[in-house]
Structures are given as C-alpha cells and as structure tokens.
N, C-alpha and C positions, 0 to 999 in steps of 0.2 A: 527621503526621511533625513533628518539631520544628525540621527543618532542611529546607531545598530540597532535591531530588534532583539528583545528579550526571547521572543518566542515566534515562531513562524507558523502561521494556520495555513493548513492546506484543506482544500476541499475536493475528494476524488470518490471514483465510483468502485464496486467491489473488487473489480479485476485490478486496478490500481492500488487500493488498500492492499492486496495481497502482496505487493512489492514492496511498500513502505512497511507493513508488520515484518516482512522477512529481514529486511535491513536493520530495522529496530532489534530483531531477535539476534542476528549477527553481532551487532555494536554494542548491544546492551547486555548480552549473555543471559536474556530471559524472554519471557512471552510478556505482551503489551496487552493489559486487560482492557476490555471495552467498557466505556462509561455508558450511562442512559442519561438520566436527567440530573442536573440542567446540563445542557450542551456547551453552554459558556464556560463551566467548569474545567473543560479541558485544557484552557489555557493557563490557569493556576497551577492545575495538577501537574503542567510540563514544568512550568517555571519553579514551582516549589520543590518538586523531586530531581529537576534536572535530568529527567528521562522523557523519552517521547509518549505521547497520550493519545487515545482513540477515543471518539465520542458518535455514538451511532446516531445522534441528533435527536433533542426531545420536541415534542408537538409545539411547544412555545416558540421555538429558533424557526422552525419549519412554517408556523404562522406568519411570522415577520420578515423571514428572509427569503425574497423571490429566487436566490441563488442557491437556497437548500432545497432541491427536489427529494422526493422519497430516496430515490436511488443514489444519493450522496451522503457521504459521512465525513466527519472532521478529522483532522490528524495533527497534532500538535509537536513540532520539534522545537527544541530549546536552543538557543543560539550556540552555546557551547557544542553540540553535537551536529550543527549544520553544514560543515564542511564534509567530515566525513559521511555523513549520510546523504548528502547529495552524491558522493563518489559511489557509495554501495547501491544506491537507488540505480544509479546509471549502469552499473555492472550487471545488478540484478534485472534490471528491464531489458538489456542486452540477451541474456540466458533466456528469460521467460520466452523472448520472441521466438528465438532458435526453438525452444520445447514446444511451443504452440504448433511451429510450422511441423516439427515432427509428428505430433499428435495429428494434425488435420491430414498429413499424408499417409500416416499409419491407418487411420479410419478410413481414408478411401480405400487403401489396400484391402481391408477387412471387410468391408461392405462391397467389394467387388469379388469376394469369395476367397480372398487369399488369407494365408496365417502365417504371414511374415514373421520372421525372428526380429528381435531388437536390431541385431546386425544388419539385417536384410532393408529394413526402414531406415536404417540411418545411410547406407549406401545409396539409396535412393534419392536422400536429399542432394 
C-alpha cells in the first residue's frame, strides 16, 4: 500500500479474540463492546472513535466472504493504536500460553486424583 492504513482489520477466532480484547482493555481503559449488524460497520466505528472495535459478523458478511466462517469474528484497530496494540498483544499471547500450560498440567494432576495447590502446580511446570 502506498499509504499507511487508517484501520487494520483482523479476522480471529474466540481464543484469539480474548487476547485482542484484553489488549484493548489495557490500552483504552475500558471494555470493547461487540457489534452485530452490519459487520462492515466495525471499520468506521474504529476510525470515527479512534478506539478498537469488535464485530461478531453479520449473516450478510458471512454469505459473501468465504474467509468469514462461523467461528471467526472481526476486530478493527485504528492505526494510531497499532504499535502499542501489537506490543500488548505479543505480551498477552505469551502470558496466555504460559497460563494455558499451567491449567493443562493442573487438570492432569486433578484428573489423576491429586489436589495440588497452586504452588505445587507452578513448581511442576
């Protein structure tokens, strides 16, 4: 593109949306409301407010866009937030990966009949 974007549009699954939403919450000090119809409204919402925006994706967008299956939603990031947003998402993704490992290990311990403390589960990592 010869010009920088005004808004970056991300297509993400729910587990990815969690991290995007948390980044927005941290950077914008507030919750990101989810939009429904129309899905394309997520772009002007982010542009006009200067805040990130989430769209669950409407049936029209899903009918015309092959890359918007039922398990994907749209997330719009204004260019003014892009650098800070990317750094925050990177840190949150790393933390989420570690937390996922912790919970998987803890689940195995519990399923095996254990009653591990948080400290015990952490030390097993």
